[in-house]
C-alpha positions in Angstrom: 48.1 -125.9 -42.8 46.2 -122.2 -44.2 46.6 -121.8 -47.8 47.0 -118.4 -49.2 44.0 -117.6 -51.7 45.3 -116.5 -55.3 43.2 -113.8 -56.7 41.7 -114.9 -59.9 42.3 -111.5 -61.3 45.8 -111.6 -60.5 48.3 -111.7 -63.6 51.7 -114.2 -63.8 54.6 -112.8 -65.3 52.5 -110.4 -67.4 54.3 -108.4 -70.8 54.3 -104.6 -70.1 53.9 -102.3 -73.2 55.7 -99.2 -72.1 54.6 -96.3 -74.7 57.2 -93.3 -74.9 55.2 -90.5 -76.7 58.4 -88.4 -78.0 58.5 -84.7 -79.2 61.9 -83.0 -79.2 63.9 -84.8 -76.3 67.0 -84.8 -78.2 68.7 -84.5 -74.5 67.0 -87.0 -72.7 66.2 -89.4 -75.3 69.4 -91.8 -74.9 68.9 -91.8 -71.1 65.2 -92.1 -71.0 65.6 -95.2 -72.9 68.4 -96.8 -71.0 66.7 -96.5 -67.6 63.6 -98.0 -69.1 65.2 -100.8 -70.7 66.9 -101.3 -67.2 63.7 -102.1 -65.6 63.3 -105.8 -64.6 59.9 -106.4 -66.3 59.0 -108.6 -69.4 58.4 -105.8 -71.7 58.1 -104.2 -75.2 59.4 -100.4 -75.4 57.1 -98.6 -77.7 58.6 -95.0 -79.0 55.9 -92.6 -80.7 58.1 -89.7 -82.4 55.4 -86.9 -83.1 57.5 -85.5 -85.6 60.0 -84.0 -83.7 62.3 -80.9 -85.2 65.5 -81.1 -83.0 67.1 -84.1 -84.3 65.6 -86.5 -81.9 63.5 -87.9 -84.8 66.8 -88.9 -86.5 68.3 -90.5 -83.7 65.5 -92.7 -83.4 65.4 -93.5 -87.4 69.1 -94.4 -86.8 68.1 -96.8 -84.1 65.3 -98.3 -86.0 67.5 -98.7 -89.3 70.1 -100.5 -87.4 67.6 -102.7 -85.6 66.1 -103.4 -89.0 69.8 -104.8 -90.2 69.7 -106.8 -87.1 72.1 -104.9 -84.9 71.6 -105.5 -81.0 72.7 -102.0 -79.7 73.2 -98.6 -81.1 75.5 -95.9 -80.4 74.2 -93.1 -77.9 74.4 -89.5 -79.0 75.1 -88.5 -75.4 78.3 -90.2 -75.6 77.2 -92.4 -73.0 76.5 -96.5 -72.8 75.0 -98.0 -76.2 71.2 -98.4 -76.5 69.9 -101.9 -76.5 67.6 -102.4 -79.6 66.1 -105.9 -78.9 62.9 -104.4 -76.7 62.4 -101.3 -78.6 59.7 -101.2 -81.4 59.9 -97.3 -83.3 56.8 -95.6 -84.8 56.7 -91.9 -86.5 53.9 -89.4 -86.8 53.6 -86.9 -89.7 52.6 -84.2 -89.1 52.9 -83.4 -85.7 49.4 -84.4 -84.1 49.9 -83.6 -80.5 50.6 -86.3 -77.3 47.3 -87.7 -77.4 47.6 -88.8 -80.9 51.0 -90.2 -80.4 49.6 -92.2 -77.2 46.5 -93.6 -79.2 49.1 -94.9 -81.7 50.9 -96.2 -79.1 48.1 -97.9 -77.4 46.9 -99.7 -80.9 50.3 -101.1 -81.3 50.5 -102.7 -77.7 50.6 -106.3 -77.2 51.0 -106.6 -73.6 48.7 -107.4 -70.6 49.6 -103.9 -69.0 49.9 -100.4 -71.0 52.3 -98.4 -69.4 53.0 -94.7 -70.3 56.5 -93.1 -69.5 57.4 -89.4 -70.5 60.8 -89.0 -72.2 61.8 -85.9 -70.3 63.4 -87.7 -67.3 60.7 -86.2 -65.0 59.9 -89.4 -63.7 61.9 -92.7 -62.6 61.3 -95.8 -64.4 62.5 -97.6 -61.0 59.0 -96.7 -59.8 57.2 -99.1 -61.9 57.2 -101.9 -59.6 55.2 -100.1 -56.9 53.1 -99.1 -59.3 52.1 -102.2 -61.0 52.2 -104.4 -57.6 48.3 -103.8 -57.0 47.3 -104.4 -60.7 49.4 -107.5 -60.9 48.1 -108.7 -57.8 44.5 -108.5 -59.0 44.0 -105.8 -56.3 42.9 -103.0 -58.8 42.4 -101.9 -62.0 43.3 -98.2 -61.5 46.6 -96.8 -59.8 47.5 -93.4 -59.4 50.9 -92.2 -58.3 51.3 -88.7 -57.0 54.3 -86.5 -56.6 52.7 -85.3 -53.5 51.4 -88.0 -51.5 54.3 -90.0 -49.2 52.7 -93.4 -49.3 49.9 -95.5 -50.5 46.5 -93.2 -50.5 43.1 -94.3 -50.8 41.0 -92.4 -53.7 37.5 -92.3 -55.1 37.2 -96.0 -54.6 39.4 -98.7 -53.0 37.1 -101.2 -55.4 38.0 -102.5 -59.1 34.1 -101.6 -60.0 34.3 -98.5 -58.0 37.4 -96.9 -59.9 36.1 -98.1 -63.3 32.8 -96.7 -62.6 34.1 -93.2 -61.5 36.7 -92.8 -64.6 34.0 -94.2 -66.9 36.5 -95.5 -69.1 36.5 -98.7 -70.9 38.4 -100.0 -73.5 39.9 -97.3 -74.7 42.1 -94.8 -72.4 43.2 -91.2 -73.3 45.3 -88.9 -71.5 47.0 -85.8 -71.5 50.1 -84.1 -69.6 49.8 -82.4 -66.7 50.9 -81.4 -63.3 49.7 -83.2 -60.0 49.5 -87.0 -60.8 52.5 -89.3 -62.1 51.3 -92.4 -63.1 47.5 -94.2 -63.7 47.1 -97.8 -64.3 43.5 -98.8 -65.3 41.3 -101.4 -67.3 39.8 -100.7 -70.3 36.0 -101.7 -71.8 34.2 -100.0 -74.3 33.5 -96.4 -74.2 30.1 -94.7 -74.8 30.0 -92.2 -77.6 29.7 -89.5 -75.2 33.1 -90.5 -73.5 34.7 -90.9 -76.9 34.5 -87.2 -77.2 35.9 -86.4 -73.8 39.7 -85.7 -73.5 41.6 -87.9 -71.1 42.5 -85.3 -68.8 38.5 -84.9 -68.0 38.7 -89.0 -66.4 41.1 -87.8 -63.7 39.3 -84.7 -62.8 36.4 -86.7 -61.8 38.7 -88.5 -59.1 39.8 -85.1 -57.8 43.1 -84.8 -59.8 43.5 -82.1 -62.0 45.7 -83.8 -65.0 47.2 -87.0 -66.0 50.8 -87.3 -66.6 51.6 -91.2 -67.2 49.2 -93.9 -67.5 48.9 -97.6 -67.8 46.3 -100.0 -68.8 45.5 -103.3 -67.9 44.1 -104.9 -71.0 41.2 -107.0 -71.3 41.1 -109.6 -74.2 
């Protein structure tokens, strides 16, 4: 009987660090947290508030205070189901430093094998995580792009692990900015050159033919 060969790069039940940069998302913060927490992956959810001024920060500070007291959940300000606190981690920026700084703060705090970025505005559905994560968990890719325009799996700049990493020229530190055409990105991080450290994350996606990056995730090498 033939045995299926296991990819040595595959990950077994990896922990996913989901980084949520937040700025003035009072109307959606409760719902996005519920949706992310409902995903069936082993996870930590890192919420980084970038000095929100619309009441979002106070909502998150209340959750953090309840968590510190040992509460298992917090009431939702939208009147719907409570927010489970077990998998949440909260960080607060001051002053406002922009989305890039919020992402870097979240990446620095991540402890999972894979880091995934989720915007807080409900534009993207956390139920897509499984499809996006599968190629990395199986060891078939270091980079995965998800597009709102493509109807199924597509071949990008390169289908190889090294090709994707080479085209993006990102190692060890992922930097990304919001945009309009690419839904989610997953890649391996290594060690950037001095020149690469000066490049905004958006430039990396342009090298691969995409105009910008909205969400991202990184497979961590330890």
